[in-house]
C-alpha positions as semicolon CSV with decimal commas, in nm:
position;residue;x (nm);y (nm);z (nm)
1;X;7,391;2,290;-3,335
2;X;7,284;1,931;-3,289
3;X;7,362;1,950;-2,916
4;X;7,147;2,264;-2,878
5;X;6,854;2,097;-3,053
6;X;6,889;1,787;-2,835
7;X;6,895;2,001;-2,521
8;X;6,584;2,188;-2,631
9;X;6,403;1,863;-2,697
10;X;6,509;1,732;-2,356
11;X;6,382;2,046;-2,183
12;X;6,058;2,024;-2,378
13;X;6,008;1,658;-2,280
14;X;6,083;1,740;-1,918
15;X;5,826;2,018;-1,922
16;X;5,564;1,791;-2,076
17;X;5,638;1,526;-1,814
18;X;5,599;1,779;-1,534
19;X;5,272;1,901;-1,683
20;X;5,142;1,544;-1,707
21;X;5,241;1,474;-1,347
22;X;5,078;1,796;-1,228
23;X;4,759;1,715;-1,417
24;X;4,750;1,364;-1,271
25;X;4,800;1,504;-0,920
26;X;4,512;1,747;-0,962
27;X;4,295;1,472;-1,113
28;X;4,379;1,241;-0,823
29;X;4,290;1,505;-0,566
30;X;3,966;1,587;-0,745
31;X;3,882;1,217;-0,766
32;X;3,951;1,172;-0,396
33;X;3,731;1,469;-0,307
34;X;3,455;1,344;-0,537
35;X;3,475;0,997;-0,380
36;X;3,454;1,152;-0,034
37;X;3,152;1,359;-0,138
38;X;2,979;1,050;-0,280
39;X;3,051;0,860;0,041
40;X;2,908;1,148;0,246
41;X;2,592;1,158;0,035
42;X;2,553;0,779;0,068
43;X;2,600;0,806;0,445
44;X;2,336;1,077;0,469
45;X;2,096;0,862;0,267
46;X;2,158;0,564;0,494
47;X;2,102;0,778;0,803
48;X;1,784;0,923;0,651
49;X;1,655;0,575;0,566
50;X;1,744;0,452;0,917
51;X;1,566;0,750;1,075
52;X;1,250;0,693;0,873
53;X;1,260;0,319;0,934
54;X;1,286;0,364;1,310
55;X;1,019;0,638;1,308
56;X;0,777;0,431;1,103
57;X;0,840;0,124;1,319
58;X;0,772;0,331;1,632
59;X;0,451;0,477;1,496
60;X;0,335;0,132;1,383
61;X;0,409;-0,011;1,728
62;X;0,210;0,271;1,888
63;X;-0,074;0,213;1,641
64;X;-0,081;-0,156;1,728
65;X;-0,072;-0,086;2,102
66;X;-0,336;0,185;2,074
67;X;-0,562;-0,040;1,871
68;X;-0,538;-0,312;2,135
69;X;-0,611;-0,057;2,409
70;X;-0,951;0,028;2,258
71;X;-1,035;-0,330;2,163
72;X;-1,357;-0,478;2,290
73;X;-1,408;-0,850;2,353
74;X;-1,553;-1,123;2,136
75;X;-1,865;-1,295;2,261
76;X;-1,739;-1,625;2,399
77;X;-1,930;-1,863;2,622
78;X;-1,803;-1,807;2,980
79;X;-1,802;-2,184;3,027
80;X;-1,568;-2,235;2,729
81;X;-1,215;-2,365;2,799
82;X;-0,937;-2,121;2,877
83;X;-0,766;-2,179;2,545
84;X;-1,082;-2,071;2,360
85;X;-1,085;-1,740;2,549
86;X;-0,712;-1,696;2,481
87;X;-0,761;-1,770;2,111
88;X;-1,053;-1,525;2,086
89;X;-0,849;-1,251;2,253
90;X;-0,549;-1,315;2,027
91;X;-0,765;-1,312;1,714
92;X;-0,933;-0,988;1,822
93;X;-0,604;-0,814;1,898
94;X;-0,449;-0,924;1,570
95;X;-0,753;-0,804;1,375
96;X;-0,775;-0,462;1,540
97;X;-0,399;-0,419;1,567
98;X;-0,358;-0,511;1,201
99;X;-0,622;-0,256;1,105
100;X;-0,449;0,017;1,306
101;X;-0,110;-0,064;1,154
102;X;-0,273;-0,073;0,811
103;X;-0,412;0,278;0,855
104;X;-0,075;0,424;0,959
105;X;0,135;0,241;0,701
106;X;-0,119;0,307;0,425
107;X;-0,115;0,679;0,497
108;X;0,266;0,673;0,500
109;X;0,278;0,489;0,166
110;X;0,057;0,760;0,014
111;X;0,284;1,032;0,153
112;X;0,614;0,895;0,021
113;X;0,722;0,926;-0,338
114;X;0,589;0,639;-0,546
115;X;0,848;0,375;-0,626
116;X;1,111;0,485;-0,377
117;X;1,240;0,264;-0,096
118;X;1,023;0,412;0,182
119;X;0,709;0,379;-0,029
120;X;0,786;0,014;-0,098
121;X;0,865;-0,053;0,267
122;X;0,548;0,107;0,405
123;X;0,345;-0,049;0,125
124;X;0,472;-0,392;0,225
125;X;0,376;-0,327;0,587
126;X;0,030;-0,214;0,471
127;X;-0,010;-0,527;0,261
128;X;0,080;-0,762;0,548
129;X;-0,131;-0,566;0,799
130;X;-0,440;-0,572;0,577
131;X;-0,395;-0,941;0,502
132;X;-0,386;-1,003;0,876
133;X;-0,685;-0,784;0,960
134;X;-0,911;-0,887;0,671
135;X;-0,792;-1,248;0,684
136;X;-0,923;-1,267;1,040
137;X;-1,235;-1,057;0,984
138;X;-1,376;-1,267;0,699
139;X;-1,386;-1,611;0,870
140;X;-1,490;-1,462;1,206
141;X;-1,776;-1,282;1,029
142;X;-1,883;-1,617;0,882
143;X;-1,891;-1,775;1,228
144;X;-2,086;-1,478;1,367
145;X;-2,332;-1,475;1,076
146;X;-2,234;-1,118;0,978
147;X;-2,284;-1,130;0,601
148;X;-2,192;-0,767;0,534
149;X;-1,849;-0,806;0,693
150;X;-1,794;-1,133;0,509
151;X;-1,824;-0,940;0,181
152;X;-1,606;-0,657;0,313
153;X;-1,335;-0,893;0,436
154;X;-1,315;-1,102;0,119
155;X;-1,321;-0,792;-0,101
156;X;-1,036;-0,636;0,098
157;X;-0,828;-0,953;0,071
158;X;-0,893;-0,962;-0,303
159;X;-0,800;-0,595;-0,352
160;X;-0,471;-0,598;-0,161
161;X;-0,353;-0,927;-0,312
162;X;-0,429;-0,824;-0,670
163;X;-0,275;-0,480;-0,614
164;X;0,038;-0,642;-0,473
165;X;0,057;-0,894;-0,757
166;X;0,018;-0,615;-1,014
167;X;0,350;-0,452;-0,922
168;X;0,529;-0,777;-0,839
169;X;0,453;-0,947;-1,170
170;X;0,648;-0,854;-1,480
171;X;0,480;-0,590;-1,697
172;X;0,265;-0,722;-1,978
173;X;0,221;-1,069;-1,831
174;X;-0,054;-1,268;-1,658
175;X;-0,093;-1,608;-1,497
176;X;-0,344;-1,843;-1,332
177;X;-0,361;-1,613;-1,029
178;X;-0,522;-1,333;-1,230
179;X;-0,780;-1,571;-1,375
180;X;-0,876;-1,703;-1,031
181;X;-0,885;-1,349;-0,888
182;X;-1,143;-1,241;-1,146
183;X;-1,379;-1,519;-1,036
184;X;-1,334;-1,416;-0,672
185;X;-1,436;-1,061;-0,765
186;X;-1,740;-1,195;-0,949
187;X;-1,830;-1,403;-0,644
188;X;-1,807;-1,101;-0,415
189;X;-2,027;-0,899;-0,652
190;X;-2,283;-1,180;-0,667
191;X;-2,287;-1,216;-0,288
192;X;-2,340;-0,842;-0,250
193;X;-2,638;-0,850;-0,488
194;X;-2,788;-1,150;-0,307
195;X;-2,760;-0,975;0,030
196;X;-2,922;-0,664;-0,116
197;X;-3,217;-0,871;-0,234
198;X;-3,240;-1,043;0,104
199;X;-3,248;-0,707;0,279
200;X;-3,520;-0,587;0,043
201;X;-3,728;-0,894;0,122
202;X;-3,677;-0,853;0,497
203;X;-3,956;-0,682;0,697
204;X;-3,697;-0,453;0,856
205;X;-3,519;-0,379;0,531
206;X;-3,186;-0,476;0,686
207;X;-2,938;-0,761;0,662
208;X;-2,824;-0,898;0,999
209;X;-2,957;-0,581;1,156
210;X;-2,749;-0,358;0,929
211;X;-2,866;-0,134;0,644
212;X;-2,786;-0,276;0,299
213;X;-2,615;0,036;0,158
214;X;-2,265;-0,103;0,215
215;X;-2,350;-0,400;-0,007
216;X;-2,431;-0,165;-0,296
217;X;-2,084;-0,017;-0,265
218;X;-1,904;-0,350;-0,228
219;X;-2,095;-0,514;-0,512
220;X;-2,027;-0,216;-0,741
221;X;-1,655;-0,208;-0,661
222;X;-1,622;-0,584;-0,704
223;X;-1,797;-0,563;-1,043
224;X;-1,565;-0,280;-1,153
225;X;-1,262;-0,477;-1,038
226;X;-1,380;-0,789;-1,224
227;X;-1,416;-0,584;-1,543
228;X;-1,062;-0,458;-1,492
229;X;-0,942;-0,816;-1,452
230;X;-1,123;-0,920;-1,770
231;X;-0,969;-0,627;-1,959
232;X;-0,623;-0,729;-1,842
233;X;-0,678;-1,093;-1,934
234;X;-0,799;-1,005;-2,282
235;X;-0,492;-0,786;-2,339
236;X;-0,264;-1,053;-2,191
237;X;-0,133;-0,809;-1,933
238;X;-0,096;-0,435;-1,879
239;X;0,199;-0,200;-1,838
240;X;0,292;0,161;-1,779
241;X;0,037;0,401;-1,637
242;X;-0,248;0,146;-1,648
243;X;-0,046;-0,092;-1,431
244;X;0,028;0,180;-1,173
245;X;-0,336;0,298;-1,172
246;X;-0,459;-0,057;-1,111
247;X;-0,222;-0,093;-0,816
248;X;-0,308;0,245;-0,663
249;X;-0,687;0,238;-0,678
250;X;-0,707;-0,110;-0,528
251;X;-0,474;-0,026;-0,242
252;X;-0,658;0,304;-0,178
253;X;-0,998;0,136;-0,163
254;X;-0,864;-0,126;0,076
255;X;-0,739;0,161;0,291
256;X;-1,087;0,314;0,274
257;X;-1,239;-0,010;0,405
258;X;-1,004;0,014;0,704
259;X;-1,066;0,385;0,765
260;X;-1,443;0,349;0,729
261;X;-1,446;0,051;0,965
262;X;-1,270;0,254;1,233
263;X;-1,391;0,612;1,199
264;X;-1,751;0,526;1,107
265;X;-1,802;0,168;1,221
266;X;-1,633;0,214;1,560
267;X;-1,705;0,581;1,622
268;X;-1,805;0,505;1,982
269;X;-1,438;0,470;2,083
270;X;-1,380;0,840;2,011
271;X;-1,470;1,131;2,241
272;X;-1,815;1,285;2,208
273;X;-1,668;1,608;2,072
274;X;-1,514;1,421;1,777
275;X;-1,832;1,224;1,710
276;X;-2,026;1,549;1,682
277;X;-1,774;1,703;1,441
278;X;-1,725;1,617;1,071
279;X;-1,364;1,512;1,136
280;X;-1,439;1,140;1,157
281;X;-1,628;1,151;0,827
282;X;-1,340;1,338;0,662
283;X;-1,085;1,085;0,790
284;X;-1,303;0,794;0,677
285;X;-1,348;0,933;0,324
286;X;-0,991;1,064;0,280
287;X;-0,865;0,746;0,105
288;X;-1,135;0,786;-0,160
289;X;-1,016;1,140;-0,228
290;X;-0,660;1,011;-0,267
291;X;-0,788;0,732;-0,492
292;X;-0,951;0,980;-0,730
293;X;-0,649;1,212;-0,725
294;X;-0,391;0,942;-0,797
295;X;-0,590;0,771;-1,070
296;X;-0,638;1,104;-1,250
297;X;-0,274;1,200;-1,194
298;X;-0,144;0,870;-1,329
299;X;-0,378;0,853;-1,628
300;X;-0,372;1,215;-1,745
301;X;-0,016;1,332;-1,671
302;X;0,322;1,217;-1,794
303;X;0,448;1,133;-1,444
304;X;0,421;0,756;-1,491
305;X;0,430;0,730;-1,869
306;X;0,740;0,576;-2,023
307;X;0,942;0,807;-2,245
308;X;0,933;0,710;-2,615
309;X;1,243;0,525;-2,726
310;X;1,443;0,683;-3,007
311;X;1,552;0,447;-3,284
């Protein structure tokens, strides 16, 4: 009787061991298949990122080349040394090429999902391109006595740098940069008001031969931005949806400065058929439409609001 019970227990243990081994084999196969599937998904993501990177780089290169192709020349004294002519040409190409790259990369950043890798990559390209274009435009405008473009260039530099700093700095924190940026915005607003008054006192009603309407816009935007800076400084930083909205509207308005400069300010480079159609106006104002859409979307939906933490 004892031998029978021992044999039954041995058979039972053997069966359990076989079941455990079979279960482990199935689990191992499933794990291997799951690992292979994960690797395949990761490979597809890498290929997708590579494809978009190459495509964006190609489009940006074409934008830069196309911008140079339509570039005019800066007014330089024919008797000036060769290096002066070379410097003027380089500065012009960098300014126009940077603006063209900024338009393409800015549009791409708006198209990609906010926060994902492609959005960050194209946003970085837009930031560098606009720094290049506006960083050249502002001092050149000073040398040429073009006061309207001085305001536009400095305002664009201010907007892209503060928008970039907003998402790079830790949420709910500020520093000396934000304090200095507010005073730059106030200076731009003051300059815009001064130029408006100068245009009003001019017999032609213009400033450097240009109508003063652009200064109303730049002064108003700079004042609004300065108020936003003051609000952030008083609160010792912003976070969540307010932080995203601050980043988006500043980048979108900087994109509008670029689009307006090309499609309205340099309309002569386009065919007559396009100049007679509303397409150029639509393209110039498109960034403002995106600005309004994204600010409303961020502020009045739950897309960028943090989920409440449960205790």
